[in-house]
N, C-alpha and C positions, 0 to 999 in steps of 0.2 A: 239618446236613439239606440232603439231596439235594430237588431241587424239579425234578427229572426223573422225567417217570413211566414204570416197568418196563413191558415187551416186554406184561407180561399186562393191566397197566391201559390202556396204549395200546387194545390190541384190543378193550380194552372202549369207551373212550372211541369207536372205530371205530364196534364195533355199535350202540352208542345214537348215533350220531347218524344214519347210517343210518336206522335205525328212522323216529326224529322226523323226521327230514330229507323221509324218502318221507311219511312221514302228515302231518305239520305244516304246512301249509301257508295262506298269506294269507286264502286263499276258504276254507279249510275251520275255519279260527279265528271267522273270522266268522260261518260258521255254527252253528261249537256254541257261540258267545257269545249268541247269540239264542236259546239255547232254557232253557229255566227250569232245566236238572239244571245248565248250564253244566260241563260234565264228558264229555272227547271217549276214551268207551269202546273204541271203534277202537283206540286208541293204548294205551290202559292196556291192551288184551288183546295188544297185540302186544310190550308189555315186558314183561307177564307171561308171554309164551310163550319168550321168552328169556332168562325168569329172572330179569331185571333188576331185579326190583321185589323181590327177596328180596337181590340185592348185601351189603347189611349183615347180614341175619341168620344166624343160628349154621343149622349144615345140619342140625342135628336133627329142626329146626320147619320146616325146606322151602324155606332160604335157601341160598347161595353160600360163607356162614362167611367171608364178605371184609371189608374193615373201615372206618373212617372213608374215609379216603382213598380207595376205591373209591366211597364213596358221594357223596363232594365232585366225583369225576372226575363220576357221574351225575348229581348237579342242577346242575352246572355246563354240562350237555347239554339241559336239559328248560328252563334260562335263555335258552339261544340261542334256541329257539324261541318262548319265553314258552308253555309248553303248559297247555292248559285243562286240566291232570289234575292228582288230591290227592296226589300225592306225596308232601310232605312232611308235611302231616297223619295221611295212611292207614300209612307208615314211620318216619318219625323220634317223631310224635307219640303213634304209637300203640302199631305192634309192636315198636319195638323195646326201649321202657320195660316191654312185657310180656313180653319175649324175655329183657331182663334182670334182671326182677325178681316175674314171674307166679309162681305155682305150677305145676307140671306141666299139671292139668289148664288152665289158663288162657292156658298158653304153646302146649297141643296145640287149643286150640279156635280160637283164634281167629288165631294167626300165621302158620300155613302157607296161611290163606284169604286173608291181604292179599298174602304172597308170589305164591300162582296168580293173583292180580287176582281174586276172589272176593269178598272182603270188607274193606269199609273199616272205619277206628276213625280218630278226632281227640282232640282233647286242648282243655280250657276253659282255657285260660292266663289268660286277661285278665280282667280286671273293671273297673269303672266309679271314679275314682279312688282305686286301687290300682295303684303301679307294681311293686309287688314281689309277681311269681307264686308265690312260697316264703311268702306270708304269705296267704296269701288270707282275704277277709272269709266265704265261705259257709259254714255249719256245717255240720255232721253231728252226732247225739243218739241212742245207743244206741237201738235201741225192737225188744223180746224182741230175736228172733235176730239181727236186721239190724238198719238205721240211717237215721235218718231226715233224708235234704237240703234246705236251705234256702238261695236265696242267687239274688244273678243273675251270669250269666256272658255275655260279649258278644263280638263279632266273633270265632267259632268257627267255623272252615273247615268245609266240607264236612261239617256238620251232617246236613243232610238225605240223604247217603248214607250217614252211616254208620250200622254195627250196634252201636258202642257206642263215646261218650265219657269219655274219662279226666276226671274232674271232683276235682278239689283242695280240701278242704273241712277247716276246723278242727275237730276232735274234743274238743281241751282248752283250756285256755289254752296254752298253749305245742305243742300235738301238732296234727300234720296228718296227716291221712290221702288215699290217691287213692281214687277210687272211678270204676269201670267202671258206667257210668249208661245203658241203652238210652234211646237219644232219643223212641223212642215210648211210653214208658211212665207211670202214670198222673204227676199229680204235676210232670211235665214240658212246658215250652211251649216250641216255638220262633217264636221270629221272623224274619221275614227281613229281612235289615239289607245293603247294596253298597257293596262297599269302593272301594278310589279306583281298583283296578285293572278296576272292574266284576264281581267276584269275589263271588257271590253269599256270606254270612257271617250267623252269627246269633245273635240275642239268646236266652242259655240259661234261664229262668226255672226256677228250680224251688222249690217249694211243697209241700214233706212225702214227694219223690219216694222211695220205700225201695231200698233196693239192700241182697242178702243175703250175709251173710259168705263166700261162694264169689265173691263178685265186688268184694271187698276188694284194690287190690295191694298185697301186703308189711306190714307192718306199723300197723296205722290208727292208732298214735300217731305214727309215725316216718316219714312221706313225707317229710319236709323234702329227704332225701338223694336219694329218686325224682326230684323235681321239678327240683333242682339238676341233675343227671342227664339231666336230660331239656329243660332250657331251655338249658345247657349247648350239646345237639348242635342244638335248633332253632336256636339260635345262627349256629351253624357251616354248615345247609342255609337258612338265608337267605343267608349271604353268598355261598356257594356259587351259589344263585340268580342274584345278583346280579350276581358276577363272569361268567357267563355271559350276561349282558344286556348286560355294559359292552362283551365282547370281540365281541358279534353289531352293538352299535350303532356300535361306530370302524372294525368293517370295511366295514358299509353309509355311513358316512358316508367313509372314503378311496376306496372306490368312486364314491360321487356325486362327489364333487371334482377326482376323476381325469379325469370326463366330462361334468360340468355346465362350459359354457364363456362368458365375459364380456370383454368388447372384444380376443375374436378366442385366449385362452387358457383351458386351464382354471382352472378358480378357485385348483386348488390348487397351484397353480403361485407366486399372488402369497406376502409374506410375513405378513401379516397373517391368512391362512386357516394356513397351514402351521405357525406358531405357538400358533394355538388348537389345532390336531388333536394335536398337539408334546402338547401338556397333557393334552388329553384321554387320548393314550397311559401318560401318566405316574401318571394317576389310576387306568387300568385297569391297570396293572401293580399298583399298590399294592393295587387293592382284592383281586386276585390272591394274591399272595405273602405278604399278612397272612392271607390265608383258608387258605390251604398253611401255615405255621405253624402256624397254630390245628388246625388238622386232625392236621398229624401229630404232635402235640405228647397231643393226647385220645387217637390211635391208638397212642402209646404209654405212658398211662397216667402222663402227665407234668402236672400243674396248669397249667392255663389257663385261668386267671381275666382274666387280662392281656390274655393272646394273642386272648382271642374278645371284651373288649371295643375291645380296637383293631382290629381284625379287623369287629366291625358299624360302630365309627367311620367307617373307611375306605369301607367298603359303602353308607352312610350318606349323609355327605356328598360322596365322590367321586362316588358312582354319581350321585347328584343332577346334579352337574358335570359331569359323561360325557351324560347324555341332554339339558342343557340344553344347552352347544356344539354340539350334533350336530344339533340343532333350529335354532340361530343358523346355523350352516354351510351346511343344507340349504336355509332360506330361507323362500319364501312355502309351499313343500312340505311345510317340517319340521311347522308345524301342520295340516297337513290331517288331519282325524280320521279321514279313510279309508285313509290312509297309513300304513304298518307302523310307522311309528319313532313313531305316537301311541301305539300300545301298549305300547313299551316304555319311552315315558317314565310313563305310569300306572303299570306294574308296577315300576319303581327306585322313583318316587312311595311305592309300598304297604311296599316291604320296608324302605326308609328308617326309615318310622316304626313299623314292627312288631314287636314286645316292645323299643322303647324306641330313641327315635331319637338323633343325633351329639351332645347336651351328655348323655342319660342314662349312655352310654356313657364321655365320660370321667368323669364322679362314679364309676361302677363303676371306673373303670383308675385314678383319683385314689385311692380307695379301699382297691386291691388295692396299689397301692405303698405307701400308708400303713403299710398292714399288714406287709407284708415289710420295712421300713424299720426 
């Protein structure tokens, strides 16, 4: 596995970085985060104009036809600026599964508009007291020519912006379907929640919500494969965001410790500070390298369950260590809620717990190793 970027991937990174650094400033983020939508539409539109939202989507539905490594490059840059944009739910949780498993009509209706920035999608993968997205508690029952959905989903990102929510539900004892639910339809109630990073997420209550056969993704009895596929890419996306956050936090800390003086010397010259910063660097590299290993295996069509569990473990465990050490080395300013570092701390904590924390990943990794033995 070659961890260096190709010339095209480097160009993609540079373009994304230029757009994001030009538009996503600390002051701009404060304005966006104070708005109910919590959505930086100007930055979203600029990424769409550069066709970056479609980087991992097929060319026949308006994308660039590139792959998961390129998606990782983009998401890492989004993490570096902690942008308030729904790129993970819209692209990874919504457009990519439809592009892969959807009917011709579904693909043409939804995916091109995500690529051009005019539509947002998301998925409802989390339920209370259920740690396994591929075995949902929500149910779907046949009702004439369609389906009636009942159940509760929680922590659904960008549900208030989405045109459709991909909702997994049991269609039988061992059968699962994935349904494209209109969040504004009858039988669907959204209740606003606030995530650790202050992002609005939503409790989605389904009470007899009706979905037609045309809005079922794939076979309604064999949706587990769709969910496995989607969760793997969601985990990769979270790890890529965390890699960008850790890289930026490390950079901020290096700059601060070079210029902050104590006893007439930069604090970075003190051995204890240098050792703590070195540990941050090692953790950041572990997050980055395990993420790229998982991305490469997925892109090559290779099994990646263990690699994704390892990457998510490092994103959760080491990600939290990095931002905590950064706060420590920044001293008093590190806990100032108006200082940019605080935003990264909250983002790292949110990613740490999303779709399973470090302990959950060790369980997954152990199960994968036992199965392979």
